[in-house]
N, C-alpha and C positions, 0 to 999 in steps of 0.2 A: 578302829583303829581309822579316825578320819583325818580330811585333805581338806588345807583350805587351797581355794584358786586366786590369784593373786589379782587385782584389774589392772589391765594395761591403762595407760595415760589415753585421752584421749587425744591428742598430739601424736602419737605412734603407732596410733592406729592404721593400718595399711590406706582405709580411703579419706584418713585427714591427708596423712603424707601427698597422697594422689590430689586431693583436691590444693591443696598446697605450691607444689609441680605444675599441676596445668596453668593455675592462676601466673606462679613469673611464669613460665612460657605465656602465656596470653600479652602479656606486661613490656616484656621482650619485641614481640610481634607489633601490638599498638605503638611505642618507642617507633622500631627502625620506619612502622609506617608514616609514620608518623615526618621522619627526619628525610622518607624519600620527597611525602611531597610536599613539604619546604622546601627540598632543594632543586627538584625537575623542572622549572623555572630555566634554574641558574646551570644544571648541566647541560639544558638544551641547548643554553644559548652559549655555552662553551663548546659543545659540538659543533655546534654552527659558526662558531670562533675558527675554530681549528679544521675545518671542510674547507670554509673561505680560504687560509692560509695557505692551505692545499695545492686550490686553485688557480690562486693567484700567483702561484711557483710556473709553473705552465702556461696560463693564459692570460696576457695583461689586461689591467682594466679598461685601459685604452680602445679594446676589442671590442665590448662589450656594454650595455647599459641597464639588460634586466639581472632581477636577482639569480646570479650563475647557480646559485648552490639549491637555488630552491628546484630548477629545473631537471631534472635527473631520469634517465628515463631508461627502457633495460627492450632493444626489438631484438626476435628473431634471427639470425641473419647464417646462413647456409648452415641455416638446423645446430646454430646457439647462439644462446643469451649473449648480448653482446650491454656491456652497459656502459653508459659517461651522461657528461651532464653538456647540453645544448646551448652556449650565447648565443645570445642576438643584441644587434645596434639596431634605434630606430624601426625596432621591430620585426627586423627582417636577417636569419639567421647569417652568424660571422663567424662560425665554426667549433668544435666541439671540443670535451678536455673527454680521451677517451679511458677505454681501464684496459689495460693489453696482460698478457703474460708470455712468459718465454721460462725458455728451462737453462740452467746453469751447471756448474762444477756440482753444484751441493744440495739441488734442487728446483723445485719454482722461486722465480722471481717474477714479484709482482710489475707494474708501470703503471703511469699516465703520462699518456701524450696529447699534450696541448698541440690541433690543429686546425689549421683558421679554412674558411671558406674554396681558398685557393688549393688546398693541400698541400700547403708547409705547414711546417712544424715550428712551433713554438715556444717549447720547451718542455723535455723528456724530465721526468723524476722515477724514482723507484723508492715504493711504500711499502715491500719487503723482500725478504732476502735471507741466503743461510750460507752465503758466500763465505771462507776463510779470511778471517780476520788481517789485514796486513795484506792483502794479493785481490783478494776480488769483490771484497766492499770498499774497492777504491771508486766503484761504481756508486756511491755516496757523495752528495754534495761535497758535506760536512768532511768527508777524507780526500778529493781532489776534483778538478773541474773538469773531469773528463766526459762523462754526459752533459754538457753543454755543448760540446759539440753537434750535437745531434739541430743545434737553436738555427731555424733557413733554410736545414733540407728538406728536399720533399722527392718525388719519382721525378718529378720536371727535369730539377737540376739537378741530379747521383742517379745517374744508369746503374745498373741493375748490377753489372759487374764490379762498381764500387762501394756498393751494400756488403761491404764483407771490410775485414782486418786484414791490414796491410799484411801480413802471414799468409792470410788466402787471395791475398792481390787487389784485395780493397783498399781504400782511404781512410779506412777507420784502425787508428793505437790501440794496442792490446797493450794488457801486461806484462812486467817480466814474470815468468811463472807462474804465471794467470791465465790464459789464450783463453780458454772453455768460456769464461767469463763473460768480454768482451763481446766473445762472439755471438753469442746467445743472445744478449741484450740490441745487438745489432741487426740477428736474423729476427726477432721480437720486433724490431721500431719499423723494421719495411716491410713485416707482414701486418704493421695493425698502419700501415699508410694505404698498402693496396686494399685492404676489408674497405678502408675511408672512399677511395676512389669508386672501389666497385659499387658502391651503397650508400655515397654521397649523398643521392635523390631522397632513397627514405629516410636518412639520420637528421637530411636538415631539413625535411616536409614535416618532421615531428610540430603539431600543433601546439601550444602551451598549454599547460596544467592537462594535458592527452595524458594518461595510465597507461600503464606500459603492459 
């Protein structure tokens, strides 16, 4: 009794299917790379615009004439990395936008502090938080103007006792049912001002273009 072997069509052979799959994958990779290359300048420009918008909310344009978003530095102060943007006016350091963090009811709260060369707050904004919607999220400018209460404050014009919420004997309002959140923000802003005051010389003496 004889047997007959049926030939497998070329396109159905395993190595042929592998080649087809590999070729398709290569085409997809080339397409993605081409799109990334074509849009990288646009993405970079958008990122720079977003950064500048963020900085302008806490540090007025009247205080600097340099490319603030391009003067980004990190110094190790008190054993920790401190990240900031340095403003200059007529070549003279005029202040910083300092990254700071604190702890709220639901975890970490990240902030930007605008501080002029005299140690006066020019603005505070929250960049990240996980606080309770309708309560703790009142620290956002889109929900309330509470955060604007820091404008113009400094270690000189506000005593240590007053750097607390009113419930703790200070001068800052708290939120009904959410005292922990504003308490944490006030503490974080105060500590940021203390850090700047302590290391003002080091921060403002960073040379333009100096690597972190």
